[in-house]
N, CA, C and O atoms as a GROMACS GRO file, in nm:
protein
  300
    1MET      N    1   5.927   8.751  10.090
    1MET     CA    2   6.012   8.868  10.085
    1MET      C    3   6.075   8.896  10.222
    1MET      O    4   6.193   8.932  10.232
    2GLU      N    5   5.996   8.878  10.327
    2GLU     CA    6   6.047   8.903  10.461
    2GLU      C    7   6.158   8.803  10.496
    2GLU      O    8   6.254   8.837  10.566
    3PHE      N    9   6.144   8.681  10.448
    3PHE     CA   10   6.244   8.580  10.472
    3PHE      C   11   6.379   8.621  10.409
    3PHE      O   12   6.485   8.601  10.468
    4MET      N   13   6.374   8.677  10.291
    4MET     CA   14   6.495   8.721  10.224
    4MET      C   15   6.562   8.835  10.301
    4MET      O   16   6.685   8.841  10.311
    5LEU      N   17   6.481   8.926  10.354
    5LEU     CA   18   6.537   9.036  10.433
    5LEU      C   19   6.604   8.984  10.560
    5LEU      O   20   6.710   9.033  10.598
    6LEU      N   21   6.542   8.888  10.626
    6LEU     CA   22   6.602   8.829  10.747
    6LEU      C   23   6.731   8.755  10.712
    6LEU      O   24   6.830   8.764  10.785
    7LEU      N   25   6.730   8.683  10.603
    7LEU     CA   26   6.850   8.612  10.559
    7LEU      C   27   6.961   8.711  10.526
    7LEU      O   28   7.077   8.691  10.563
    8TRP      N   29   6.925   8.816  10.457
    8TRP     CA   30   7.023   8.920  10.423
    8TRP      C   31   7.082   8.984  10.549
    8TRP      O   32   7.202   9.010  10.555
    9ASP      N   33   6.999   9.008  10.649
    9ASP     CA   34   7.044   9.067  10.774
    9ASP      C   35   7.140   8.973  10.846
    9ASP      O   36   7.241   9.018  10.901
   10GLU      N   37   7.110   8.844  10.847
   10GLU     CA   38   7.200   8.747  10.911
   10GLU      C   39   7.334   8.739  10.838
   10GLU      O   40   7.439   8.733  10.901
   11LEU      N   41   7.329   8.738  10.707
   11LEU     CA   42   7.453   8.736  10.629
   11LEU      C   43   7.536   8.862  10.653
   11LEU      O   44   7.659   8.855  10.660
   12ASP      N   45   7.470   8.974  10.664
   12ASP     CA   46   7.538   9.100  10.691
   12ASP      C   47   7.606   9.095  10.829
   12ASP      O   48   7.719   9.140  10.844
   13ASP      N   49   7.536   9.041  10.929
   13ASP     CA   50   7.595   9.026  11.062
   13ASP      C   51   7.716   8.933  11.058
   13ASP      O   52   7.818   8.961  11.121
   14LEU      N   53   7.705   8.825  10.985
   14LEU     CA   54   7.814   8.729  10.974
   14LEU      C   55   7.936   8.791  10.906
   14LEU      O   56   8.049   8.773  10.952
   15THR      N   57   7.916   8.862  10.798
   15THR     CA   58   8.029   8.925  10.729
   15THR      C   59   8.091   9.034  10.815
   15THR      O   60   8.213   9.054  10.811
   16GLY      N   61   8.010   9.105  10.891
   16GLY     CA   62   8.065   9.206  10.982
   16GLY      C   63   8.152   9.144  11.090
   16GLY      O   64   8.257   9.197  11.123
   17ALA      N   65   8.107   9.031  11.144
   17ALA     CA   66   8.186   8.962  11.247
   17ALA      C   67   8.316   8.909  11.187
   17ALA      O   68   8.421   8.919  11.251
   18CYS      N   69   8.310   8.853  11.068
   18CYS     CA   70   8.431   8.803  11.002
   18CYS      C   71   8.528   8.917  10.972
   18CYS      O   72   8.649   8.904  10.992
   19ARG      N   73   8.475   9.028  10.926
   19ARG     CA   74   8.559   9.145  10.898
   19ARG      C   75   8.628   9.192  11.026
   19ARG      O   76   8.746   9.227  11.024
   20HIS      N   77   8.555   9.193  11.136
   20HIS     CA   78   8.611   9.235  11.263
   20HIS      C   79   8.723   9.140  11.308
   20HIS      O   80   8.826   9.185  11.356
   21LEU      N   81   8.703   9.010  11.292
   21LEU     CA   82   8.805   8.914  11.330
   21LEU      C   83   8.931   8.928  11.245
   21LEU      O   84   9.042   8.921  11.297
   22VAL      N   85   8.913   8.948  11.117
   22VAL     CA   86   9.028   8.960  11.028
   22VAL      C   87   9.107   9.087  11.059
   22VAL      O   88   9.230   9.083  11.064
   23THR      N   89   9.039   9.198  11.079
   23THR     CA   90   9.111   9.322  11.109
   23THR      C   91   9.179   9.315  11.245
   23THR      O   92   9.288   9.369  11.263
   24SER      N   93   9.116   9.250  11.341
   24SER     CA   94   9.180   9.234  11.473
   24SER      C   95   9.304   9.147  11.464
   24SER      O   96   9.406   9.177  11.525
   25ALA      N   97   9.296   9.039  11.388
   25ALA     CA   98   9.412   8.951  11.370
   25ALA      C   99   9.525   9.024  11.298
   25ALA      O  100   9.642   9.011  11.336
   26ALA      N  101   9.491   9.100  11.196
   26ALA     CA  102   9.593   9.176  11.123
   26ALA      C  103   9.658   9.279  11.214
   26ALA      O  104   9.779   9.300  11.207
   27ASP      N  105   9.580   9.343  11.299
   27ASP     CA  106   9.633   9.441  11.392
   27ASP      C  107   9.730   9.375  11.490
   27ASP      O  108   9.835   9.432  11.521
   28GLU      N  109   9.697   9.257  11.538
   28GLU     CA  110   9.785   9.186  11.631
   28GLU      C  111   9.916   9.147  11.562
   28GLU      O  112  10.023   9.160  11.621
   29VAL      N  113   9.908   9.100  11.439
   29VAL     CA  114  10.028   9.061  11.366
   29VAL      C  115  10.118   9.181  11.341
   29VAL      O  116  10.239   9.174  11.360
   30VAL      N  117  10.059   9.292  11.300
   30VAL     CA  118  10.137   9.412  11.272
   30VAL      C  119  10.202   9.465  11.400
   30VAL      O  120  10.315   9.513  11.397
   31SER      N  121  10.131   9.457  11.512
   31SER     CA  122  10.186   9.509  11.637
   31SER      C  123  10.305   9.426  11.685
   31SER      O  124  10.384   9.475  11.766
   32VAL      N  125  10.320   9.305  11.637
   32VAL     CA  126  10.436   9.223  11.671
   32VAL      C  127  10.547   9.239  11.567
   32VAL      O  128  10.665   9.245  11.603
   33VAL      N  129  10.511   9.246  11.441
   33VAL     CA  130  10.610   9.247  11.333
   33VAL      C  131  10.687   9.379  11.328
   33VAL      O  132  10.808   9.378  11.303
   34ILE      N  133  10.622   9.491  11.350
   34ILE     CA  134  10.689   9.621  11.336
   34ILE      C  135  10.806   9.635  11.434
   34ILE      O  136  10.914   9.675  11.390
   35PRO      N  137  10.790   9.606  11.564
   35PRO     CA  138  10.907   9.617  11.652
   35PRO      C  139  11.020   9.519  11.615
   35PRO      O  140  11.138   9.552  11.628
   36LEU      N  141  10.984   9.400  11.571
   36LEU     CA  142  11.087   9.304  11.529
   36LEU      C  143  11.164   9.355  11.407
   36LEU      O  144  11.286   9.341  11.400
   37ALA      N  145  11.093   9.412  11.313
   37ALA     CA  146  11.158   9.466  11.193
   37ALA      C  147  11.248   9.584  11.229
   37ALA      O  148  11.357   9.599  11.174
   38ALA      N  149  11.203   9.668  11.322
   38ALA     CA  150  11.285   9.782  11.364
   38ALA      C  151  11.411   9.734  11.435
   38ALA      O  152  11.519   9.789  11.414
   39ALA      N  153  11.399   9.632  11.519
   39ALA     CA  154  11.515   9.579  11.589
   39ALA      C  155  11.614   9.516  11.491
   39ALA      O  156  11.735   9.536  11.503
   40ALA      N  157  11.563   9.442  11.394
   40ALA     CA  158  11.650   9.380  11.294
   40ALA      C  159  11.721   9.486  11.210
   40ALA      O  160  11.839   9.472  11.176
   41SER      N  161  11.650   9.592  11.178
   41SER     CA  162  11.709   9.700  11.100
   41SER      C  163  11.819   9.770  11.179
   41SER      O  164  11.925   9.801  11.125
   42ALA      N  165  11.794   9.796  11.307
   42ALA     CA  166  11.896   9.860  11.391
   42ALA      C  167  12.018   9.770  11.407
   42ALA      O  168  12.131   9.819  11.403
   43LEU      N  169  11.996   9.641  11.424
   43LEU     CA  170  12.107   9.547  11.435
   43LEU      C  171  12.190   9.545  11.306
   43LEU      O  172  12.313   9.548  11.310
   44GLY      N  173  12.121   9.541  11.194
   44GLY     CA  174  12.192   9.543  11.066
   44GLY      C  175  12.270   9.671  11.045
   44GLY      O  176  12.383   9.667  10.996
   45ALA      N  177  12.213   9.784  11.083
   45ALA     CA  178  12.284   9.911  11.070
   45ALA      C  179  12.405   9.914  11.161
   45ALA      O  180  12.510   9.965  11.122
   46GLY      N  181  12.392   9.861  11.282
   46GLY     CA  182  12.506   9.856  11.373
   46GLY      C  183  12.619   9.768  11.320
   46GLY      O  184  12.736   9.804  11.329
   47LEU      N  185  12.581   9.654  11.265
   47LEU     CA  186  12.683   9.564  11.208
   47LEU      C  187  12.752   9.628  11.088
   47LEU      O  188  12.873   9.613  11.070
   48LEU      N  189  12.675   9.698  11.005
   48LEU     CA  190  12.735   9.764  10.890
   48LEU      C  191  12.829   9.877  10.934
   48LEU      O  192  12.935   9.896  10.875
   49ALA      N  193  12.790   9.951  11.037
   49ALA     CA  194  12.875  10.059  11.087
   49ALA      C  195  13.004  10.002  11.144
   49ALA      O  196  13.112  10.058  11.121
   50TYR      N  197  12.995   9.891  11.218
   50TYR     CA  198  13.115   9.827  11.272
   50TYR      C  199  13.206   9.782  11.160
   50TYR      O  200  13.327   9.804  11.165
   51ARG      N  201  13.150   9.720  11.060
   51ARG     CA  202  13.228   9.671  10.947
   51ARG      C  203  13.295   9.787  10.873
   51ARG      O  204  13.410   9.777  10.831
   52TRP      N  205  13.222   9.898  10.859
   52TRP     CA  206  13.276  10.016  10.790
   52TRP      C  207  13.396  10.072  10.868
   52TRP      O  208  13.497  10.107  10.808
   53GLU      N  209  13.384  10.080  11.002
   53GLU     CA  210  13.494  10.130  11.084
   53GLU      C  211  13.613  10.034  11.078
   53GLU      O  212  13.728  10.079  11.073
   54LEU      N  213  13.587   9.906  11.077
   54LEU     CA  214  13.694   9.807  11.068
   54LEU      C  215  13.769   9.821  10.936
   54LEU      O  216  13.892   9.820  10.934
   55LEU      N  217  13.695   9.833  10.827
   55LEU     CA  218  13.759   9.849  10.696
   55LEU      C  219  13.832   9.982  10.686
   55LEU      O  220  13.937   9.989  10.623
   56ALA      N  221  13.778  10.087  10.746
   56ALA     CA  222  13.845  10.217  10.743
   56ALA      C  223  13.977  10.210  10.820
   56ALA      O  224  14.076  10.270  10.780
   57GLY      N  225  13.978  10.136  10.932
   57GLY     CA  226  14.102  10.120  11.008
   57GLY      C  227  14.207  10.045  10.930
   57GLY      O  228  14.325  10.080  10.936
   58VAL      N  229  14.168   9.942  10.859
   58VAL     CA  230  14.261   9.865  10.776
   58VAL      C  231  14.315   9.952  10.664
   58VAL      O  232  14.435   9.948  10.634
   59ALA      N  233  14.230  10.029  10.602
   59ALA     CA  234  14.273  10.116  10.493
   59ALA      C  235  14.370  10.223  10.544
   59ALA      O  236  14.468  10.256  10.477
   60GLN      N  237  14.343  10.276  10.662
   60GLN     CA  238  14.431  10.377  10.720
   60GLN      C  239  14.567  10.316  10.754
   60GLN      O  240  14.671  10.377  10.731
   61ALA      N  241  14.565  10.195  10.810
   61ALA     CA  242  14.690  10.129  10.843
   61ALA      C  243  14.771  10.099  10.717
   61ALA      O  244  14.893  10.117  10.715
   62ALA      N  245  14.704  10.055  10.613
   62ALA     CA  246  14.773  10.024  10.488
   62ALA      C  247  14.829  10.150  10.423
   62ALA      O  248  14.938  10.147  10.366
   63SER      N  249  14.758  10.260  10.432
   63SER     CA  250  14.805  10.384  10.370
   63SER      C  251  14.920  10.447  10.449
   63SER      O  252  14.996  10.526  10.394
   64SER      N  253  14.933  10.412  10.577
   64SER     CA  254  15.042  10.468  10.658
   64SER      C  255  15.170  10.384  10.646
   64SER      O  256  15.270  10.414  10.710
   65GLY      N  257  15.164  10.280  10.566
   65GLY     CA  258  15.283  10.200  10.543
   65GLY      C  259  15.287  10.071  10.622
   65GLY      O  260  15.379   9.990  10.603
   66LEU      N  261  15.191  10.049  10.709
   66LEU     CA  262  15.188   9.924  10.783
   66LEU      C  263  15.143   9.812  10.692
   66LEU      O  264  15.061   9.832  10.602
   67ARG      N  265  15.196   9.695  10.716
   67ARG     CA  266  15.157   9.581  10.635
   67ARG      C  267  15.042   9.509  10.705
   67ARG      O  268  15.054   9.470  10.821
   68VAL      N  269  14.933   9.493  10.636
   68VAL     CA  270  14.816   9.426  10.689
   68VAL      C  271  14.822   9.280  10.645
   68VAL      O  272  14.819   9.250  10.525
   69VAL      N  273  14.831   9.191  10.742
   69VAL     CA  274  14.847   9.049  10.713
   69VAL      C  275  14.726   8.973  10.765
   69VAL      O  276  14.679   9.000  10.876
   70GLY      N  277  14.676   8.878  10.687
   70GLY     CA  278  14.568   8.792  10.732
   70GLY      C  279  14.432   8.847  10.691
   70GLY      O  280  14.416   8.964  10.657
   71PRO      N  281  14.337   8.756  10.695
   71PRO     CA  282  14.202   8.797  10.656
   71PRO      C  283  14.135   8.878  10.767
   71PRO      O  284  14.168   8.866  10.885
   72ILE      N  285  14.042   8.959  10.726
   72ILE     CA  286  13.962   9.034  10.822
   72ILE      C  287  13.860   8.938  10.880
   72ILE      O  288  13.796   8.864  10.805
   73VAL      N  289  13.844   8.937  11.009
   73VAL     CA  290  13.750   8.847  11.073
   73VAL      C  291  13.610   8.877  11.024
   73VAL      O  292  13.566   8.992  11.025
   74GLY      N  293  13.539   8.775  10.982
   74GLY     CA  294  13.402   8.791  10.934
   74GLY      C  295  13.391   8.821  10.787
   74GLY      O  296  13.282   8.844  10.736
   75ALA      N  297  13.504   8.822  10.718
   75ALA     CA  298  13.501   8.854  10.574
   75ALA      C  299  13.450   8.736  10.496
   75ALA      O  300  13.440   8.743  10.373
   0.00000   0.00000   0.00000
């Protein structure tokens, strides 16, 4: 019976160490991914805002009677 308790204690220590390693690794991954995702999101929002202003300028020019010739860059 004592042998089983010692074995159980060792297994418990091993699972605790594995749990600690997994949570530490996950924490490291999250601490890198979150800033990258935020930067990508900001870049995407900036590009969309630029595109929106570009299209608004073309629409304004067309509505004022100017002829818009050629494709929009990046279309």
